[in-house]
N, C-alpha and C positions, 0 to 999 in steps of 0.2 A: 200551397206553393204555388206563387205567380211570377210569371217569366213573360215580358214584352207584352203585354195586353193577353195574354192566354192564362187561362186558369188552369193549371196542372193540378191533380189528385187523384187520388186513390179511388176506384169504382167502390159500390157497394152493391148489395144484391137487388137495392131499388133499382138500379143503373142498368140492369141486366136488359129490358126491352131498347132502351137505347142503345146498349152496347152493340147487343146483336143486330139492329136495323143496321147501324153503320157497318159492321162486318159483312152483311148480307149483301149491302150495297156497294161494297169497295171491291174492285176486282182483283186486288192482289191478295186478297183473304180467302183463305179457305176454311172448313169446318174445324180445325183444331183451335182456330180465332174464338170461336162463339163463348160466350160464357158459360157454357155447360162445362167447357172441360177445367176450368176452375174449378168446379162446384163437385166433378168425378173426381179429381185430385185428391182435394179435402177431403171427402166422404170415404174414398177408396184405400188411401194410403196416408192421411194426415197431414202431408205436407200445407203449406200456407201458401196460398193466393194473394199477391200484391200486383195487382192490375191497375195501372196508370192511363188515365185519359185525358185528352187535351180540348178544353173548350174555348168556344169563342165569346165573344162581347154577349150574345145572345143565349147562353149556354148550349149550343150546337157542339156534340162531338165532330173535333176535325182531327183527331190521330189518337190510337192507341199503341200500349206498350203491354202486353199482357206477360207477367214474370211471376215465379213460382219461388217460394225460398225452401230450397233442397238442403236438406238436413242428413248428413249422414252419422252413423252409430258413436263413433270416435269422435263427433265434437266439429268435425267440418262440415261449413253449410257455404251454400253459393246460391246465385240466382240463374235460373236459367228460363228461356223463352223458346222451347218449352218442352218440359220433361216428357217422356213415354210416345214421342210422336215423331216426324219426320222435320216439323217447322214450325216456328211460331212467329216471333219477330214484332219487328214495330211496323205502324200503318200511319199514312195520313200524309199531308203536306211536309216539303223539306223544312221549312220553317217549324212546323209543329213537331217533327221527328227530332228536330236539334235539341227542342226545350224540354222532348220527355227522356231523351238521351242523359241530359244532364240531370232531370229528376230523379232517373234509376241511379244514377252515380249518387246522388246525397241520400236516396233511401238507404243504399247499399252501405254507404259510410255509415248512417245512423243504425242499422244491422249488424255492424261489424264486420261484413263481408269485403273479401280483397279479390274475389273474381267473377266473372259472371259469364256464360253460355248462351250464346244466342244463337237460333238457329234459322235460317232465313231462306225463302224460295227466292229471292232476288240480293241483287249485291246492296249491300249497304255499308261502302267502306269507310263512310264517316263515324262509325262505331269505333276504327282504329285511327281515328285522328282526334281523339278527345284527347284535353291535356290531363298529365299524370295517367294517363291507359297505353299499356303495352298489349300485345297479341298477336293472333296470327288466325286467319280466314283458313278453313280446309274446303277442299271442293274435289274429294275424291269418290263423292256421291252424287248421284244424279234422282232427279224424279222421273217416273214413267208417266208421259201423259196422253191419254186417248180422246181426242176430239169426236163427240157424239152427233151423228144427224138426227133429225125429227124425230124419227120411229125405229123400232127395233128390225122393222122388215128392210129399211135404207143400212142398216148395220151391217145385217145379213149377206145383202146382196153386194156389198165392197168388200168380202173375205174373198179369199182365195179358196179354190178346191181342196188343198190338204188342210188348211185351216177348221174348213166344215166339215171334211171327214172327222179329224181330230176331236171335234165337237157332238157329232152324232155318234163316236163311239161307245161313251160311257152308257148312252141312250139303248143302244142295240145288247149291251149286256145288263139292263135290266134295270140302272140306277135311275132316280126319278127325283127332281130337283123341288124344294119348296122354300120359300121366304115369310118372314112372319117376326115377330117381337121377343116380347122376354119369355116367351112361352116355349121357344126353342133355343134356352141360354143352356139348360141342361146337356144337350146331345149337341150343341156347340162344345162347350167345356170338356165333355167325355173326349172330344177329337183334338181339340186344343192343348191339353194336358198331355195325351200320348205323342202328339206330333214333338211339343218341346223335348220331351224326355228323350225322345228318339235323335233329335238333333243336338242336346246336350247342353239345353239352356233351361234355367230356371225360369217356371211359369209362372205369371200372373195371378194373384189371386181370384177366385169367385167374386171376393166383393168389389174388388176392381170393375168386373164386366158388367155387376150389377149397379154399379155408381154411374157407369157408362151411360149405359141403357135407361137409367133413372132419368138422368140430367138431359141426354140428348131426346128422350120421348119419341116423336114420330119422326126425327130427323135420325135415327138409327134405323137399321135394319139385320135383322139374321138371316143369313142363307145356309141349308142344311143339303145336302148330297146324300140320300139313304140308298141302299142296297135292296134287294127283292124282299128281305126280311124286316124291314124297315131299320134295320141298323145304319146308324150315321157314319159315313166313309169321308167326309169332307164338308167344313164349315169356315164361316167365315162373316166378319161384320162390315158394315159398312155406314159412313157418317155422312150427312148431308149438309151443303147450307148454299144460299144461294142457287146458281145453276152447278156448282161443282157436286162432284162425290170422290170421296177418298175410302179406301179398302186399309185400313191399318192391321186387320189381323184376318189371316187366312190359312188355314191349314187342312191336312189330307195324312190317312194312314198310310203308310207306305206300302203295307201286304197288300192294297188294293192298287198300287200304282198302274197294274197291267190296263185297269178298265180305267185309267185315264179322269178319274172324279174331279180333279182342278179343272180340266175344260168345262166341264158341264157347270161347275161351282162359277166361274169367272164369267161363262155366256149369260148365266142367270141374271146375276148381278148387273151386267152392260146391258143388256137388254132392259131388264126394270129402267134402267135409269134412263134409257133412249124414250122408254115408251113413257116417262112420268115428268119430263120435259127438264133435265139435265143435258147441257152440252159440253161438258168436260168431266173426265173419269182419270183420277189420280191411281195409279196402281201402284204407286209406292217406290221407296228408294231402293236403288240397286248400285253395283257397282259395276262400270259399265264393261262389256263383253263378259260378263261372268253369266253363271245358269240362270239367275231369275231376271235378268235384263235380259237374256236372248227369249226367255219364256214372256216377260212382257211385251217385247217389241214384237212377237208372230201376230199380236194383235192388231197393231196399226199404231201402237203407243210411240211416241216420241222422247228423246231425253231432255231434260231441263234442269239445266245447274241447281244445286243446292249450296248455298255458302253456310257452313257453320262455323260462327265466330266465336272463340275463347279469350276473353280479356282480361289482364290482369289489373286491378285498379289500386290508385295510391301509392306507384313504384314496386308496385308486384311484379314480380317477371314470372313470367308463363313460360314452362318446357313445352316445347312446340313437336309435336310428332303426330303423323299419319297412321303410327300401327298401335293395332290394340294391347293389350295388357300383357305383358310377358306369360306364359306360363297357361293362357286360355284355352289352348289346343288338350294340354292334358287334362286340364280341368274339364272340358266338353266329354272328353273322352270317360273320365270316372262318371261323369252324369249322366251318361248313355247307358252305363249298366248298373243303376239305382233301379229298386225296384221302383215301379210307378206309384205305390202307395206312398214311401217314403219322400220320390220328386217331388210329390203334391203337398206334402206337409213342409218340408224345406223350403221349397221353390219358392213362394210367395214372400217370406221370409226375408229371402235375399233379392230378389227381384223389386223390391221397396226401393230398393238404395240404387239400382240401375237405370240410368235416366233415360236410356234409349231404348 
């Protein structure tokens, strides 16, 4: 596909080094933009990636648009940028973005798709201005972003006394934090599955996390907080790119809330990021003024607007609503009372088809 002296094409695995180099040097990009996310989605859940890139006359990448073909079991399919995370979206100069959007529309037509979900960390209202496109942008979520100093010592010195006391509390309770790689996955998953069941949410498959860790390699780290007898009580995974770190998954066991293991978990991740040269930590999406928002804000994080676009193509009308699916609260209540062994079997089969 060629548009106005740009070459627009789908990336292959051979393009991964150039793709990742572009992502790592683009200030608007995050860890989810890396080619590893495509690999993880394909290997973990079997959805197909269609990663579009724009090249100039010299063959250099000047823009990209990562898309996943997301199929539901009853036959409906859509293109998402990107599933299972807070944002993906289009990168590049304005003229390259415009041609990438046209190419995505063409791809959707070839695949017989009438809708796209484009989740962005920046405003891209040009997505709504395309001929034959209708839709809406949702702005009910924000990312909580913390700027990091050059060291954990500098980060610590900037905290208020109350926050420092909260971080010290789990250590006084005998909890200890560790970081590592795939060798910690079993402990992470044991905490994660229990917490997701308690929240009333279907859990990701273990295979998904194996795929993420394999694809991201040293750009993924696991953190675990252990109690005195070495049982895990809190756990999380961070992903890195350029000078940015994000934390897509973090959980703790409710019965240990009194010891505040989450405070030690997050301090471990933040201090590691500062000491390893990262300048920005994305603590993940939140609804303003709700509980997770306040938890992240206490670390000094600032809200940055997320822009989630839902587009109807070729005259398809999109029903626009910020509300979640009806009956979700009742379903969550039922899920919370499932035996963990049952939730762990059923959950991944459902979670594959939940794009957030």
